[in-house]
C-alpha positions in Angstrom: 21.4 34.1 56.4 18.7 31.9 56.2 19.6 30.4 52.7 23.2 29.5 54.5 21.5 27.6 57.5 19.4 25.8 55.1 22.2 25.0 52.9 24.3 23.9 56.0 20.8 21.5 57.1 20.7 20.0 53.5 24.8 19.4 53.2 24.7 17.9 56.9 21.8 15.7 55.7 23.3 14.6 52.6 26.6 13.6 54.3 24.4 11.8 56.9 22.7 10.0 54.0 25.8 8.7 52.5 27.2 7.8 55.1 24.2 5.8 56.0 24.4 4.2 53.0 28.2 3.4 52.4 29.0 -0.3 52.1 25.2 -0.9 50.5 25.5 -2.1 47.2 23.9 0.0 44.5 20.4 -0.5 43.6 21.1 -0.4 40.1 23.9 -0.8 37.8 23.9 1.0 34.4 23.2 -1.1 31.3 22.0 -4.0 33.6 18.9 -5.1 34.7 18.3 -5.1 38.4 16.3 -8.5 39.4 14.4 -10.0 42.4 14.6 -13.4 43.7 11.5 -14.3 41.5 12.9 -12.9 38.4 16.5 -14.3 39.3 14.5 -17.8 39.4 12.7 -17.2 35.9 16.3 -16.8 34.6 17.6 -20.0 36.4 14.9 -22.0 35.0 15.6 -20.4 31.4 19.5 -21.7 31.5 21.0 -18.1 32.2 24.4 -18.2 33.5 24.9 -17.3 37.3 28.2 -16.2 38.0 29.3 -15.9 41.7 32.2 -13.3 42.3 32.7 -14.1 46.1 35.7 -15.6 47.6 36.1 -19.6 46.9 35.5 -20.2 50.4 31.9 -18.6 50.4 31.4 -20.3 47.2 32.0 -23.7 48.4 30.1 -23.0 51.4 27.3 -22.6 49.9 25.7 -21.3 46.0 23.2 -21.4 43.5 22.8 -24.6 41.6 25.5 -24.7 38.8 26.8 -21.2 39.1 30.3 -20.5 37.7 32.6 -19.4 40.7 34.9 -16.5 39.0 36.4 -14.4 42.3 36.2 -11.0 41.8 39.9 -10.0 42.6 41.5 -13.3 41.1 39.4 -14.8 38.4 37.1 -12.4 37.0 38.3 -10.5 33.6 37.4 -10.4 30.4 38.8 -13.8 29.4 37.6 -15.7 31.8 33.7 -14.4 31.5 34.3 -15.0 27.5 35.2 -18.7 28.3 31.7 -19.2 29.9 29.5 -17.4 27.5 29.1 -15.4 24.4 28.1 -11.4 25.1 24.7 -11.7 23.8 23.7 -14.5 26.4 21.9 -13.9 29.2 23.9 -13.5 32.6 23.3 -13.1 36.2 25.6 -12.0 38.6 24.9 -12.4 42.8 26.7 -12.3 46.0 26.2 -11.9 49.5 23.2 -9.6 49.3 22.9 -5.8 49.5 26.2 -5.6 51.6 28.1 -7.1 49.1 29.5 -5.1 46.4 31.1 -7.9 44.3 28.1 -8.4 42.0 27.4 -4.8 41.0 31.3 -4.4 40.1 30.9 -7.6 38.1 27.9 -6.6 36.5 29.4 -3.4 35.5 32.5 -4.9 34.1 30.4 -6.9 32.0 28.4 -4.2 30.6 31.6 -2.5 29.7 33.0 -5.4 28.0 29.9 -5.3 25.7 27.6 -8.1 27.2 24.2 -7.3 26.3 22.3 -9.3 28.8 23.3 -8.6 32.3 21.3 -8.9 35.2 22.1 -7.7 38.5 20.5 -9.8 41.4 21.1 -7.8 44.4 19.7 -9.9 47.1 21.9 -12.3 46.2 22.6 -15.9 47.8 20.3 -14.6 50.8 17.5 -13.9 48.9 17.8 -17.1 47.0 17.9 -19.0 50.3 14.9 -17.1 51.8 13.0 -17.8 48.9 13.4 -21.3 49.3 15.1 -22.1 45.8 17.7 -24.7 45.5 21.1 -24.5 46.8 24.1 -26.6 46.7 
C-alpha cells in the first residue's frame, strides 16, 4: 500500500509540474545551441542572421535590428529560410521570451532541414531589450 501511495503522490506531482510549465518554451531544442542575451549579442556582432518568427504586427512594433521576419505560421518554411542563408551559416531564432513557443518551433524545423549552426535565444526580444541592446 505504501508503494501505491508513493506512486500516486509522484503521479500527482508530475501532472502538477507539467501543468505549471504548460505554455512555457522549452529550455533547449535538440540540435540547436541555447543562448542568453550576451551570447546572442556576440552572434549579432559577428553578423549572424536573426530570424523573428513572431506575427508581423509584433515584428513591426519592435525587433532586433536587421532581423528577418518569417512569421512561423504564414512565411516560415524551408524555402523561405534557404532564401536568407546557407545551411552552414549561423542563424538565431528569437520571439517574445519564455512564454513564446515560436522560436523553439522554428529552431527545431531548421535543425530538421539540415542547418548546422542553429541558435535558440529563449529569452528573446524582452531579454534583448532588458540588456539595453539596440532595437528598431
